[in-house]
Residue, then its C-alpha position, 0 to 999 in steps of 0.5 A: m346017093a343023096d339018100r345015103g348022105a341023109a342016112d349018114a347025117m341021121a346016124s351021125g347025130e345031125s337028126l338031133l338038130f330037129l328035136t321035138d318039144e317033148q324031147l327038149r322037155r325031157g332034156i330039161e328034166a334030165m338037167f334038173f335031175a342031174c343037177r340035183g344029183f350033182t349037188a346032193d353030196p356037196d349039199r350034205i357036206l355044206r350042211n355040216h358046216a352051216y354053209g350053202r351053195a354060194h359058199h361052195r361056189a366061192v371056195h371053188f373059184i378061189n381055189r381055181a385062181p388063188g389071189t383072185t379079186v373080189n371084183n373078179l369073183l363077183d363077175i364069175l359068180g354073177v351075184t350082188k356085192q352084198s350077197l358075196n360080202r356076206v358069204l366071204r365074211t363068213l368064210v373069213d370069220d371061220g378061217l377058210v379064206e384070207s383076204h389080202v390088200g392089193t399091192r398095186d391097188r390098195r382098194e383091191r382085196h385078193l382072196f386065198l384059201t387057208g389050209a382049212g379052206m383047201a381041205l373043205e374045197r377038196e372034200l366038196s370037189d372029191a364028191q363031185r369028181n367021183r360022181m362025174r368020173a362014174a358018169y363019164r366012165n359009164a357014158g363013154p368018151e364020145a358022150v363026154a365030148g358031146f356033153r361038154t360041147v352041149l354045156e359050152q353052147m348053153m353058156d352065155l358067150d362072155l361066160r363061155r369065153h371065161y370058161q375056155a380061157a381058164p387053164e386046165q389044172t392037173p392034180 
């Protein structure tokens, strides 16, 4: 009976808890190559606008939470204030982001995408959604759930809490 339990555990994926260093290295390489593929399409779009990935991340998170503050964006992106200010200055100057003074605290700056900013965000996210949709479709629902779990477990705890607290948006 114990042998059957061990066989069931192996078949259910518990054997994955005992990966070899080489299997882990292969997983790490898969992440590198997947990241490269995931960012390839947006990188081409960004190059046409003379933007980089920092611009993409800023536009993405401003779109996810219109009116977010600069400080909140700093926390989410984990970049320096100087670095974020450079990115935001470009996006504001190019008419993609608007910065509004806070109503309760005039020191706060609330960020919103303009129509042009929403169009760029949509173009970037469409490219990534198409790639994710195809990968998910080919992998199947169980793989999708497992992949999401693995990604969440790789997040630092405070970022995982932030990710899990964010409401899911439906188009």
